[in-house]
C-alpha positions as CSV (number, residue, x, y, z in Angstrom):
1,X,0.0,0.1,0.2
2,X,3.1,2.4,0.6
3,X,4.4,2.0,-2.7
4,X,1.1,3.0,-4.3
5,X,0.3,5.7,-2.1
6,X,3.6,6.7,-3.3
7,X,3.2,5.6,-6.9
8,X,-0.3,8.1,-6.9
9,X,1.8,11.1,-5.0
10,X,4.6,11.0,-7.9
11,X,1.6,11.2,-10.3
12,X,-0.1,13.9,-9.0
13,X,3.5,15.7,-9.0
14,X,4.3,15.1,-12.4
15,X,0.8,16.5,-13.7
16,X,0.0,19.8,-15.0
17,X,-3.4,20.4,-13.5
18,X,-3.2,19.1,-10.0
19,X,-1.9,22.5,-8.2
20,X,-4.0,24.8,-10.9
21,X,-7.4,22.8,-9.9
22,X,-6.6,23.0,-6.2
23,X,-5.9,26.9,-6.2
24,X,-9.2,27.2,-8.5
25,X,-11.1,25.3,-6.1
26,X,-10.3,27.5,-3.2
27,X,-10.8,30.5,-5.1
28,X,-14.4,29.8,-5.9
29,X,-14.7,29.2,-2.3
30,X,-13.2,32.1,-1.4
31,X,-15.3,34.2,-3.7
32,X,-18.2,32.3,-2.1
33,X,-17.3,33.5,1.5
34,X,-16.3,37.4,0.3
35,X,-19.7,37.3,-0.9
36,X,-21.2,36.9,2.7
37,X,-18.4,39.1,3.8
38,X,-19.9,42.0,1.2
39,X,-23.2,41.5,2.9
40,X,-22.0,42.1,6.8
41,X,-19.9,45.2,5.6
42,X,-22.6,46.7,3.7
43,X,-25.1,46.3,6.9
44,X,-22.1,46.9,9.5
45,X,-19.5,49.1,8.1
46,X,-16.8,50.7,10.3
47,X,-14.7,53.9,9.0
48,X,-11.5,52.1,9.2
49,X,-12.9,49.2,7.4
50,X,-14.2,51.2,4.7
51,X,-10.7,53.1,4.2
52,X,-9.8,49.3,3.0
53,X,-12.2,48.4,0.7
54,X,-13.4,49.5,-2.6
55,X,-16.0,52.2,-2.4
56,X,-16.1,52.8,-6.6
57,X,-20.0,52.1,-6.5
58,X,-22.1,48.6,-7.5
59,X,-21.6,49.1,-11.6
60,X,-18.1,50.2,-10.6
61,X,-17.2,47.0,-9.0
62,X,-18.8,44.9,-11.6
63,X,-16.5,46.8,-14.0
64,X,-13.4,46.2,-12.2
65,X,-14.2,42.2,-11.5
66,X,-15.0,42.1,-15.5
67,X,-12.0,43.5,-16.2
68,X,-9.6,41.6,-14.1
69,X,-11.5,38.5,-15.2
70,X,-11.5,39.1,-18.8
71,X,-7.5,40.4,-18.5
72,X,-6.3,37.3,-16.6
73,X,-7.9,34.7,-18.6
74,X,-6.6,36.2,-21.9
75,X,-3.0,36.2,-20.1
76,X,-3.7,32.6,-19.4
77,X,-3.8,31.8,-22.8
78,X,-0.9,33.4,-23.5
79,X,1.0,31.7,-20.5
80,X,-0.4,28.3,-21.9
81,X,0.8,29.0,-25.2
82,X,4.1,30.4,-24.0
83,X,4.6,27.1,-22.0
84,X,3.5,24.4,-24.9
85,X,6.5,26.5,-26.9
86,X,8.6,25.9,-24.4
87,X,8.1,22.4,-24.0
88,X,8.0,21.9,-27.7
89,X,11.4,23.3,-27.8
90,X,12.4,21.3,-25.0
91,X,11.0,18.3,-26.3
92,X,13.5,19.0,-29.4
93,X,16.9,19.4,-27.8
94,X,16.4,17.4,-24.7
95,X,14.0,14.5,-25.6
96,X,10.7,14.2,-24.6
97,X,11.2,12.3,-21.8
98,X,12.7,15.3,-20.1
99,X,9.0,16.6,-20.1
100,X,7.8,15.3,-17.3
101,X,10.4,17.2,-15.6
102,X,8.9,20.6,-16.8
103,X,5.2,19.4,-16.4
104,X,6.1,18.9,-12.5
105,X,7.7,22.0,-12.0
106,X,5.9,23.7,-9.4
107,X,6.9,27.1,-10.6
108,X,4.9,26.7,-14.0
109,X,1.8,24.8,-12.0
110,X,1.6,28.3,-9.5
111,X,1.9,30.6,-12.4
112,X,-1.1,29.1,-14.5
113,X,-3.0,28.0,-11.2
114,X,-3.0,31.9,-10.2
115,X,-4.4,33.2,-13.3
116,X,-7.5,30.8,-13.3
117,X,-7.8,30.6,-9.9
118,X,-8.1,35.0,-10.4
119,X,-10.6,34.1,-13.8
120,X,-13.0,32.0,-11.3
121,X,-12.7,34.2,-8.3
122,X,-13.9,37.4,-10.4
123,X,-16.4,35.2,-12.0
124,X,-18.1,33.9,-9.2
125,X,-17.9,37.2,-7.2
126,X,-19.8,38.5,-10.2
127,X,-22.8,35.9,-10.1
128,X,-22.8,36.5,-6.3
129,X,-22.9,40.2,-6.7
130,X,-25.6,40.3,-9.5
131,X,-27.8,37.5,-7.5
132,X,-28.0,40.4,-4.6
133,X,-28.2,43.5,-6.9
134,X,-29.9,46.7,-4.9
135,X,-29.5,50.1,-5.3
136,X,-27.5,50.2,-1.7
137,X,-25.2,47.2,-1.7
138,X,-21.5,47.1,-3.1
139,X,-19.5,44.2,-3.4
140,X,-16.8,46.1,-1.9
141,X,-14.7,42.8,0.2
142,X,-14.7,41.0,-3.4
143,X,-13.9,44.0,-5.3
144,X,-11.0,44.7,-2.9
145,X,-9.9,41.2,-3.3
146,X,-10.0,41.2,-7.4
147,X,-7.9,44.3,-7.2
148,X,-5.2,42.7,-5.3
149,X,-5.2,39.3,-7.2
150,X,-4.7,41.5,-10.3
151,X,-1.3,43.6,-8.4
152,X,-0.1,39.7,-7.4
153,X,-0.9,38.4,-11.4
154,X,1.4,41.1,-12.3
155,X,4.2,40.2,-10.5
156,X,3.7,36.5,-10.9
157,X,3.8,37.1,-15.0
158,X,7.2,39.2,-14.2
159,X,8.3,35.9,-12.4
160,X,7.0,33.2,-14.9
161,X,8.9,35.3,-18.2
162,X,12.1,34.8,-16.0
163,X,11.5,31.4,-14.7
164,X,10.8,30.1,-18.3
165,X,13.7,31.7,-19.8
166,X,15.9,30.5,-17.2
167,X,14.2,26.6,-17.0
168,X,15.1,25.8,-20.9
169,X,18.8,26.2,-20.6
170,X,20.9,23.4,-20.5
171,X,22.7,24.0,-17.5
172,X,19.4,24.4,-15.4
173,X,17.8,21.5,-17.1
174,X,21.0,18.9,-16.1
175,X,20.9,20.5,-12.6
176,X,17.0,19.6,-12.1
177,X,17.8,16.1,-13.8
178,X,20.8,15.4,-11.4
179,X,19.0,16.6,-8.4
180,X,16.1,14.1,-8.8
181,X,18.7,11.5,-9.5
182,X,20.6,12.0,-6.4
183,X,17.4,12.0,-4.5
184,X,16.3,8.5,-6.2
185,X,19.8,7.4,-5.6
186,X,20.2,8.1,-1.9
187,X,16.5,6.3,-1.6
188,X,18.0,3.2,-3.1
189,X,21.1,2.8,-1.3
190,X,19.3,3.4,2.1
191,X,21.2,1.9,5.1
192,X,18.3,-0.7,5.4
193,X,19.2,-2.2,2.1
194,X,22.9,-2.5,2.5
195,X,24.6,-5.7,2.6
196,X,25.1,-7.8,5.5
197,X,22.0,-9.1,6.5
198,X,22.5,-12.3,8.3
199,X,19.8,-15.2,7.3
200,X,19.7,-18.5,9.2
201,X,20.2,-22.4,8.7
202,X,16.1,-22.3,7.8
203,X,16.7,-19.8,5.0
204,X,20.0,-21.0,3.4
205,X,17.6,-24.2,3.1
206,X,15.1,-22.3,1.0
207,X,17.9,-20.8,-0.9
208,X,19.4,-24.1,-1.9
209,X,15.9,-25.2,-2.8
210,X,15.3,-22.3,-5.1
211,X,18.4,-22.9,-7.1
212,X,18.4,-26.8,-7.1
213,X,14.6,-26.8,-8.8
214,X,12.3,-24.2,-10.7
215,X,10.1,-22.1,-8.3
216,X,6.3,-21.8,-8.6
217,X,5.7,-18.9,-10.8
218,X,3.8,-15.6,-10.2
219,X,2.4,-14.4,-13.6
220,X,2.2,-10.6,-14.7
221,X,-1.4,-9.4,-14.7
222,X,-0.8,-6.4,-17.4
223,X,1.8,-5.6,-19.6
224,X,4.0,-2.3,-19.0
225,X,7.0,-1.1,-17.1
226,X,7.4,-2.2,-13.6
227,X,7.2,1.5,-11.9
228,X,6.9,0.1,-8.1
229,X,7.3,-2.8,-6.0
230,X,5.6,-2.7,-2.2
231,X,8.4,-4.8,-0.8
232,X,7.0,-4.4,2.9
233,X,3.1,-5.7,1.6
234,X,5.5,-9.0,-0.3
235,X,7.6,-9.5,3.5
236,X,4.1,-9.2,5.0
237,X,2.0,-11.7,2.7
238,X,5.3,-14.1,2.3
239,X,5.5,-14.0,6.3
240,X,1.7,-15.0,6.7
241,X,2.4,-17.9,4.5
242,X,5.3,-18.9,5.8
243,X,7.2,-18.7,2.2
244,X,9.9,-16.8,0.4
245,X,8.9,-14.7,-2.7
246,X,11.7,-14.5,-5.2
247,X,11.3,-11.3,-7.5
248,X,12.3,-12.2,-11.3
249,X,12.4,-8.5,-12.6
250,X,12.6,-5.1,-11.0
251,X,11.4,-1.5,-11.2
252,X,12.3,-0.2,-14.8
253,X,11.6,-3.6,-16.7
254,X,9.5,-4.3,-19.3
255,X,6.9,-7.4,-18.4
256,X,4.3,-8.8,-20.6
257,X,1.2,-10.0,-19.4
258,X,1.5,-13.7,-18.4
259,X,5.1,-14.0,-18.0
260,X,6.4,-14.3,-14.4
261,X,6.9,-11.5,-12.1
262,X,8.1,-13.7,-9.1
263,X,8.5,-16.9,-8.3
264,X,8.0,-19.1,-4.8
265,X,9.5,-22.2,-3.5
266,X,9.2,-25.4,-5.8
267,X,6.1,-27.5,-4.9
268,X,4.0,-24.7,-2.6
269,X,0.9,-24.5,-3.8
270,X,-0.3,-21.0,-4.7
271,X,-3.8,-19.7,-3.6
272,X,-5.4,-17.5,-6.4
273,X,-5.7,-15.1,-3.4
274,X,-2.0,-14.8,-2.8
275,X,-1.5,-15.1,-6.4
276,X,-3.8,-11.8,-6.9
277,X,-2.2,-10.2,-4.0
278,X,1.4,-10.3,-4.9
279,X,0.4,-8.9,-8.5
280,X,-1.3,-5.9,-6.4
281,X,2.7,-5.7,-5.1
282,X,3.6,-4.6,-8.5
283,X,2.7,-1.2,-10.1
284,X,2.9,-1.8,-14.1
285,X,2.1,1.6,-16.1
286,X,2.9,2.6,-19.4
287,X,6.4,4.0,-18.9
288,X,9.6,4.5,-16.9
289,X,9.5,6.5,-13.6
290,X,12.2,7.4,-11.6
291,X,10.5,6.4,-8.2
292,X,12.1,3.0,-7.5
293,X,14.2,3.1,-10.9
294,X,17.5,5.1,-10.3
295,X,18.6,4.0,-13.8
296,X,15.9,5.9,-15.2
297,X,17.5,9.1,-14.2
298,X,21.0,8.0,-15.7
299,X,19.2,7.5,-18.6
300,X,17.5,10.8,-18.8
301,X,21.3,12.7,-18.3
302,X,22.5,10.0,-20.8
303,X,19.8,11.4,-23.6
304,X,20.6,15.0,-23.0
305,X,24.3,14.1,-23.7
306,X,23.3,12.0,-26.8
307,X,21.4,14.4,-28.3
308,X,23.9,16.9,-27.6
309,X,26.3,15.2,-29.5
310,X,24.3,14.7,-32.7
311,X,25.3,16.4,-36.0
312,X,21.8,18.1,-35.9
313,X,22.6,20.1,-32.5
314,X,26.3,19.6,-31.9
315,X,26.7,20.6,-28.4
316,X,29.5,19.2,-27.0
317,X,29.6,21.7,-24.1
318,X,26.4,20.1,-22.9
319,X,27.7,16.5,-22.9
320,X,30.5,17.4,-21.0
321,X,28.2,19.3,-18.4
322,X,26.4,15.8,-18.4
323,X,29.3,13.6,-17.5
324,X,30.5,16.0,-15.3
325,X,27.3,15.2,-13.3
326,X,27.5,11.7,-13.8
327,X,31.0,11.7,-12.7
328,X,30.2,12.9,-9.5
329,X,26.8,10.8,-8.8
330,X,29.0,7.5,-9.8
331,X,31.9,8.0,-7.4
332,X,29.1,8.2,-4.6
333,X,27.8,5.1,-5.5
334,X,31.2,3.4,-5.7
335,X,31.8,4.3,-2.5
336,X,28.7,2.9,-0.9
337,X,28.3,-0.8,0.4
338,X,26.6,-3.3,-2.0
339,X,22.8,-3.7,-1.8
340,X,21.6,-6.6,-0.2
341,X,19.4,-8.9,-2.6
342,X,17.8,-10.4,1.0
343,X,14.9,-9.1,2.7
344,X,13.9,-10.4,6.2
345,X,11.1,-9.9,8.4
346,X,11.4,-8.6,11.7
347,X,12.3,-12.0,13.4
348,X,15.2,-12.2,10.7
349,X,13.7,-14.8,8.9
350,X,14.4,-14.4,4.8
351,X,11.1,-13.9,3.2
352,X,11.5,-11.8,-0.1
353,X,14.8,-11.8,-2.6
354,X,14.8,-8.8,-4.7
355,X,16.4,-8.5,-8.1
356,X,19.3,-5.9,-7.2
357,X,21.5,-3.4,-9.7
358,X,24.7,-4.1,-9.9
359,X,26.9,-1.1,-9.6
360,X,29.1,-2.0,-12.9
361,X,25.3,-1.9,-15.0
362,X,24.9,1.5,-13.7
363,X,28.5,2.4,-15.1
364,X,27.9,1.0,-18.4
365,X,24.6,2.4,-18.5
366,X,26.5,6.0,-18.0
367,X,28.7,6.0,-20.5
368,X,28.6,3.5,-22.9
369,X,26.0,5.4,-25.1
370,X,28.0,8.8,-24.6
371,X,31.2,6.9,-25.3
372,X,29.2,5.4,-29.1
373,X,27.9,8.9,-29.9
374,X,31.3,11.1,-29.0
375,X,33.7,8.6,-31.4
376,X,34.2,12.2,-33.5
377,X,34.8,14.9,-30.4
378,X,37.9,14.3,-29.3
379,X,37.3,17.0,-26.3
380,X,34.3,14.5,-25.0
381,X,36.1,11.2,-25.4
382,X,39.0,12.9,-23.3
383,X,36.7,14.3,-20.7
384,X,35.2,10.8,-20.3
385,X,38.6,9.1,-19.7
386,X,39.2,12.0,-17.1
387,X,36.1,11.0,-15.3
388,X,36.6,7.4,-15.5
389,X,40.1,7.9,-13.7
390,X,38.3,10.0,-10.9
391,X,35.6,7.3,-10.4
392,X,38.3,4.7,-10.3
393,X,40.5,6.5,-7.6
394,X,37.4,6.5,-5.7
395,X,37.0,2.7,-5.6
396,X,38.9,-0.2,-5.0
397,X,36.3,-2.6,-5.8
398,X,37.7,-4.8,-8.4
399,X,34.1,-5.8,-10.6
400,X,34.0,-1.8,-10.7
401,X,37.9,-1.4,-11.8
402,X,37.3,-3.9,-14.4
403,X,34.1,-2.3,-16.2
404,X,35.8,1.0,-15.9
405,X,38.8,-0.4,-17.5
406,X,36.6,-2.0,-20.3
407,X,34.9,1.9,-20.9
408,X,38.2,3.3,-21.2
409,X,39.9,1.0,-23.1
410,X,36.7,1.0,-25.6
411,X,36.9,4.9,-25.5
412,X,40.0,5.1,-26.3
413,X,40.4,2.5,-28.8
414,X,37.0,4.3,-30.7
415,X,38.5,7.7,-30.4
416,X,41.7,6.6,-31.8
417,X,40.5,4.7,-34.9
418,X,38.9,8.4,-36.1
419,X,41.3,11.0,-37.9
420,X,42.4,13.3,-35.1
421,X,45.1,16.1,-34.7
422,X,48.3,15.0,-33.3
423,X,48.0,17.2,-30.0
424,X,44.4,15.7,-29.9
425,X,46.0,12.2,-29.8
426,X,48.7,13.1,-27.3
427,X,46.4,14.2,-24.6
428,X,43.7,11.2,-25.2
429,X,47.1,8.7,-24.5
430,X,48.1,10.8,-21.4
431,X,44.6,10.5,-20.0
432,X,44.2,6.9,-20.6
433,X,48.1,5.8,-19.3
434,X,46.7,8.2,-16.3
435,X,43.4,5.8,-16.2
436,X,45.5,2.4,-16.1
437,X,47.7,3.9,-13.9
438,X,44.5,4.9,-11.4
439,X,43.0,1.3,-12.0
440,X,46.4,-0.9,-11.6
441,X,47.6,1.3,-8.3
């Protein structure tokens, strides 16, 4: 249940309508309440209160509400158009998967919500005022709120122009993706997942049973990408049935309906209720998300870099910026303890075996496509070797060092095979030799 709630929260954050919808409902409620205040102020007016409210008469108040409503909805349309143009440019330069980052930007949502909620407030207040129309009634409170909202909208419009011009810069996009990736990695490498989980003889026997025979499968109930897995509910279900659940796939993998999601010990009879319960612990959707899939954030940075290296854009500086961010992230990753694939209940009994992500897989995901796209750009290849050198100096893990060596050798060989100036070739050889020295230290 916790994973499902988190998934819904992430979907709401990524939606462009949720915050504007909440602000619109609040504006309608405020307009209804201001109508009651209008009646009370007209009946029991006081000098100091009247000095703060609108005093232009009934027709003047309606004109003010109408003017603010028409102008704000017009500007809201312009803002929506500008946002669509910015999203189109971002999709072309950075890739369509980056659109989610623009849509979940709270700044854009708040700007659109401010103008729409102001329009709805004025519209609702006009309806209330016309319903209470008489020669002595003045919607002074509603008109004063509308005037303050109009001033606020002007400030928000200035902010929107600045924010939109900033948000489509390559440096800003890379920074936003990198921050989200850092948060995803910190959640993934949480202390409770680190290696060192002790399992007893009974759990060892269950593992041996899995290794000897084929387990009882639990098929997928739909086709799509695994977006999240509720490990807590899986452990609870396995604990209740006194069994072990072994996951075949992890978040980020694509699964076809009817293919295995998980397996239980050989010979274990899976009741329909248990099978359905296990299936509901998997959130399957039509696209990958970064909720429990740290590789997805890596691929977002890689996509920016690869697009920047394409002949149509030809922007090596953006690719080098992505490499720098990936280098910093991977230096942190290689220092973390290995992730245990075993999950136990509170008594320490093995209940869940997950499919972890190996660190060398993250290294390949980060550098392989960039290496393939940068063979004709010596500056990017040199920077890639420098990044691998820094990562190699950050770890003593033999598997990681082997993967780093492999990436370095392929980068060097593919770059040397291309036509290159003698000075660039010397720089490339110097970086490669420094990398080998760091690996063999």
